[in-house]
Backbone as numpy.savetxt, mean C-alpha at the origin, in Angstrom:
# Nx Ny Nz CAx CAy CAz Cx Cy Cz
-8.95 -15.03 -22.92 -9.23 -13.63 -22.92 -8.66 -13.00 -21.64
-8.00 -11.89 -21.81 -7.42 -11.21 -20.68 -8.44 -10.32 -20.05
-8.67 -10.48 -18.77 -9.65 -9.64 -18.02 -8.92 -8.41 -17.49
-9.56 -7.25 -17.63 -9.02 -6.02 -17.07 -10.11 -5.45 -16.13
-9.72 -4.53 -15.24 -10.62 -4.03 -14.24 -11.90 -3.43 -14.76
-11.95 -2.99 -16.00 -13.21 -2.40 -16.52 -14.13 -3.48 -17.11
-13.70 -4.75 -17.12 -14.52 -5.84 -17.62 -15.54 -6.24 -16.53
-16.87 -6.38 -16.91 -17.87 -6.73 -15.94 -17.62 -8.08 -15.23
-16.80 -8.97 -15.86 -16.51 -10.25 -15.23 -15.37 -10.20 -14.24
-14.72 -9.03 -14.10 -13.63 -8.87 -13.16 -14.21 -9.03 -11.76
-13.59 -9.78 -10.87 -14.12 -10.00 -9.54 -14.38 -8.70 -8.79
-15.61 -8.55 -8.22 -15.98 -7.31 -7.57 -15.09 -7.00 -6.38
-14.65 -8.01 -5.66 -13.80 -7.78 -4.47 -12.50 -7.10 -4.87
-11.95 -7.45 -6.01 -10.73 -6.83 -6.48 -11.00 -5.41 -6.98
-12.14 -5.20 -7.61 -12.50 -3.88 -8.04 -12.55 -2.90 -6.85
-13.16 -3.35 -5.81 -13.42 -2.51 -4.66 -12.12 -2.23 -3.88
-11.26 -3.21 -3.78 -10.09 -3.13 -2.93 -8.93 -2.43 -3.57
-8.23 -3.12 -4.42 -7.00 -2.54 -5.01 -7.31 -1.42 -5.97
-8.38 -1.52 -6.71 -8.73 -0.46 -7.62 -9.05 0.86 -6.95
-9.79 0.79 -5.86 -10.08 2.03 -5.13 -8.84 2.64 -4.49
-7.95 1.76 -4.00 -6.72 2.26 -3.42 -5.83 2.94 -4.49
-5.71 2.32 -5.64 -4.87 2.89 -6.67 -5.49 4.19 -7.20
-6.84 4.25 -7.24 -7.50 5.47 -7.63 -7.17 6.57 -6.66
-7.13 6.27 -5.37 -6.77 7.28 -4.35 -5.32 7.75 -4.52
-4.42 6.80 -4.83 -3.02 7.18 -5.05 -2.93 8.13 -6.24
-3.63 7.83 -7.28 -3.68 8.68 -8.47 -4.20 10.09 -8.13
-5.25 10.16 -7.38 -5.84 11.47 -6.99 -4.86 12.27 -6.19
-4.16 11.63 -5.25 -3.16 12.33 -4.46 -2.05 12.87 -5.35
-1.56 12.04 -6.26 -0.45 12.43 -7.18 -0.90 13.59 -8.11
-2.08 13.45 -8.65 -2.56 14.52 -9.58 -2.83 15.85 -8.85
-3.35 15.74 -7.64 -3.58 16.97 -6.85 -2.24 17.67 -6.56
-1.24 16.88 -6.14 0.10 17.45 -5.88 0.67 18.05 -7.17
0.57 17.33 -8.24 1.13 17.85 -9.54 0.44 19.13 -9.97
-0.85 19.20 -9.79 -1.58 20.41 -10.16 -1.19 21.61 -9.28
-1.11 21.36 -7.96 -0.77 22.45 -7.05 0.66 22.97 -7.28
1.51 22.13 -7.82 2.90 22.51 -8.03 3.24 22.71 -9.51
2.23 22.86 -10.32 2.35 23.13 -11.77 3.31 22.17 -12.48
3.23 20.90 -12.09 4.08 19.90 -12.71 3.58 19.46 -14.08
4.48 19.07 -14.94 4.09 18.59 -16.26 3.82 17.07 -16.26
4.49 16.35 -15.37 4.37 14.90 -15.32 4.74 14.34 -14.00
4.02 13.29 -13.57 4.39 12.52 -12.41 5.26 11.35 -12.86
6.47 11.26 -12.34 7.41 10.27 -12.77 7.42 9.06 -11.86
7.48 9.31 -10.54 7.51 8.23 -9.55 6.65 8.58 -8.34
6.10 7.57 -7.75 5.34 7.69 -6.52 5.90 6.66 -5.55
6.40 7.19 -4.40 6.96 6.31 -3.38 5.90 6.02 -2.34
5.66 4.72 -2.12 4.64 4.26 -1.17 5.25 3.49 -0.03
4.68 3.61 1.15 5.05 2.76 2.28 3.83 1.92 2.57
4.01 0.61 2.49 2.94 -0.35 2.70 3.32 -1.35 3.75
2.46 -1.55 4.75 2.75 -2.52 5.80 2.82 -3.92 5.25
3.71 -4.71 5.84 3.90 -6.11 5.33 2.76 -7.03 5.61
1.82 -6.64 6.46 0.69 -7.54 6.68 -0.49 -7.22 5.76
-0.33 -6.17 4.92 -1.40 -5.90 3.98 -1.38 -7.01 2.90
-2.52 -7.19 2.32 -2.60 -8.25 1.26 -2.39 -7.67 -0.12
-1.85 -6.46 -0.25 -1.59 -5.87 -1.53 -0.34 -6.44 -2.17
-0.47 -6.79 -3.44 0.67 -7.30 -4.17 1.27 -6.16 -5.01
2.57 -5.98 -4.84 3.25 -4.87 -5.50 3.01 -4.83 -7.01
3.12 -5.97 -7.65 2.94 -6.02 -9.08 1.51 -5.60 -9.48
0.52 -6.09 -8.76 -0.86 -5.73 -9.09 -1.20 -4.29 -8.82
-0.60 -3.74 -7.78 -0.78 -2.29 -7.51 -0.33 -1.48 -8.70
0.84 -1.83 -9.23 1.39 -1.16 -10.40 0.46 -1.32 -11.61
-0.04 -2.51 -11.82 -0.91 -2.81 -12.96 -2.16 -1.98 -12.84
-2.79 -1.97 -11.65 -3.97 -1.14 -11.47 -3.69 0.34 -11.69
-2.54 0.78 -11.16 -2.18 2.18 -11.31 -2.00 2.55 -12.79
-1.36 1.63 -13.55 -1.21 1.87 -14.99 -2.52 2.03 -15.66
-3.50 1.21 -15.19 -4.85 1.26 -15.76 -5.54 2.56 -15.45
-5.58 2.97 -14.16 -6.32 4.13 -13.79 -5.60 5.43 -14.21
-4.28 5.35 -14.42 -3.53 6.53 -14.75 -3.46 6.89 -16.24
-4.02 6.00 -17.09 -4.00 6.27 -18.52 -4.61 7.65 -18.87
-3.88 8.36 -19.67 -4.36 9.68 -20.15 -4.17 10.82 -19.17
-3.54 10.53 -18.03 -3.33 11.60 -17.00 -1.88 12.00 -16.94
-1.57 12.99 -16.12 -0.19 13.39 -15.93 0.66 12.30 -15.30
-0.02 11.33 -14.75 0.67 10.21 -14.06 0.81 8.97 -14.90
0.41 9.06 -16.16 0.54 7.90 -17.04 2.00 7.51 -17.14
2.29 6.23 -16.91 3.62 5.73 -17.00 4.48 5.87 -15.73
3.89 6.50 -14.71 4.63 6.67 -13.44 4.92 5.33 -12.79
6.08 5.23 -12.19 6.51 4.00 -11.53 6.19 4.13 -10.04
5.63 3.12 -9.46 5.41 3.03 -8.05 6.63 2.37 -7.38
7.22 3.03 -6.43 8.33 2.52 -5.67 7.77 2.16 -4.28
7.71 0.88 -3.99 7.07 0.42 -2.78 8.07 -0.08 -1.76
7.96 0.45 -0.54 8.77 0.01 0.59 7.80 -0.65 1.59
8.19 -1.82 2.06 7.36 -2.53 3.02 7.78 -2.17 4.47
6.80 -1.92 5.30 7.00 -1.59 6.72 6.84 -2.89 7.52
7.87 -3.27 8.28 7.74 -4.52 9.03 6.64 -4.47 10.07
6.03 -5.60 10.31 4.97 -5.71 11.29 5.59 -5.88 12.66
5.13 -5.07 13.60 5.63 -5.11 14.97 4.43 -5.10 15.92
4.59 -5.86 16.98 3.61 -5.94 18.05 4.18 -5.27 19.31
3.23 -4.76 20.14 3.63 -4.27 21.44 2.82 -5.00 22.49
3.51 -5.53 23.42 2.89 -6.27 24.54 2.10 -5.31 25.40
0.87 -5.60 25.74 0.09 -4.74 26.57 0.56 -4.71 28.03
0.85 -5.88 28.64 1.26 -5.85 30.02 2.70 -5.22 30.23
3.67 -5.58 29.41 5.03 -5.11 29.69 5.57 -4.07 28.72
4.76 -3.75 27.66 5.15 -2.74 26.61 6.35 -3.12 25.74
6.80 -4.34 25.82 7.90 -4.83 24.96 7.46 -4.84 23.48
8.31 -4.35 22.62 7.99 -4.31 21.18 8.77 -5.44 20.47
8.08 -6.21 19.66 8.71 -7.36 18.98 8.10 -7.57 17.65
8.86 -8.20 16.73 8.38 -8.42 15.36 7.30 -9.50 15.33
6.40 -9.34 14.41 5.38 -10.36 14.16 6.00 -11.38 13.21
5.92 -12.62 13.58 6.36 -13.72 12.71 5.18 -14.12 11.84
5.22 -13.67 10.57 4.08 -13.95 9.68 3.94 -15.41 9.34
4.93 -16.23 9.55 4.77 -17.63 9.24 3.96 -18.40 10.29
4.01 -17.90 11.51 3.25 -18.53 12.60 2.13 -17.65 13.12
2.18 -16.34 12.91 1.24 -15.36 13.43 1.17 -15.45 14.96
2.31 -15.84 15.56 2.40 -15.95 17.04 2.46 -14.54 17.63
1.53 -14.24 18.57 1.51 -12.92 19.19 2.02 -12.95 20.59
2.61 -14.04 21.00 3.13 -14.15 22.35 4.38 -13.32 22.56
4.37 -12.54 23.61 5.52 -11.66 23.93 6.70 -12.52 24.32
7.85 -12.30 23.70 9.03 -13.08 24.08 9.61 -12.67 25.43
9.19 -11.52 25.93 9.69 -11.02 27.20 8.92 -11.58 28.40
7.60 -11.41 28.37 6.83 -11.82 29.51 5.87 -12.98 29.25
5.84 -13.45 28.00 5.00 -14.58 27.56 3.53 -14.33 27.46
3.12 -13.08 27.63 1.72 -12.72 27.49 1.29 -12.79 26.07
0.04 -13.15 25.83 -0.48 -13.12 24.39 -1.34 -11.90 24.17
-1.31 -11.01 25.11 -2.06 -9.73 24.99 -1.17 -8.70 24.35
-1.29 -8.51 23.03 -0.44 -7.58 22.32 -1.27 -6.90 21.25
-0.73 -5.82 20.76 -1.41 -5.12 19.66 -0.41 -4.80 18.51
-0.96 -4.79 17.34 -0.17 -4.47 16.19 0.10 -2.98 16.16
1.36 -2.55 16.18 1.71 -1.12 16.17 2.28 -0.63 14.86
2.70 -1.56 13.99 3.12 -1.18 12.65 2.99 -2.42 11.74
2.91 -2.14 10.45 2.77 -3.21 9.48 1.46 -3.15 8.70
0.57 -2.21 9.02 -0.66 -2.05 8.28 -0.73 -0.72 7.55
0.35 -0.01 7.53 0.40 1.33 6.90 0.15 1.25 5.38
-0.35 2.30 4.86 -0.46 2.45 3.41 -0.49 3.96 3.18
0.64 4.51 2.74 0.71 5.96 2.52 1.61 6.32 1.39
1.29 7.46 0.80 2.19 8.05 -0.24 3.24 8.81 0.57
4.50 8.40 0.39 5.59 8.92 1.14 6.24 10.13 0.37
6.36 9.98 -0.95 6.97 11.06 -1.77 6.55 10.93 -3.23
6.63 12.00 -3.91 6.32 12.06 -5.36 7.46 12.72 -6.11
7.79 12.16 -7.26 8.76 12.79 -8.15 8.01 13.30 -9.35
8.10 14.59 -9.58 7.40 15.21 -10.72 8.42 16.07 -11.53
8.05 16.34 -12.75 8.86 17.28 -13.56 7.92 18.34 -14.14
């Protein structure tokens, strides 16, 4: 049996996480379409940080589910990943996060005191409507 998000046996953690995010994407798209008197939402361009645990294919599946019967039914999500970057607190050097090791050591000064400055984004970047 194929489980879908409206099935009571669907894992609650997935319902809360991806489903609520895709519902928000739909609301943004529909609000924009309404304000601009659009007939249909064709594409939604998203920027998602590479350290997020969202899977592109599943985001599209959830969106297809929540978008049924709306102006955004059938809209394609175009997802661009934002690279994860860290900034060293002591020396301000900016460097990429190596996701295979999760090493946060600054290559410049060797400090491990750094903060994530990109890679967690999730935003609607653009919409294509007709």
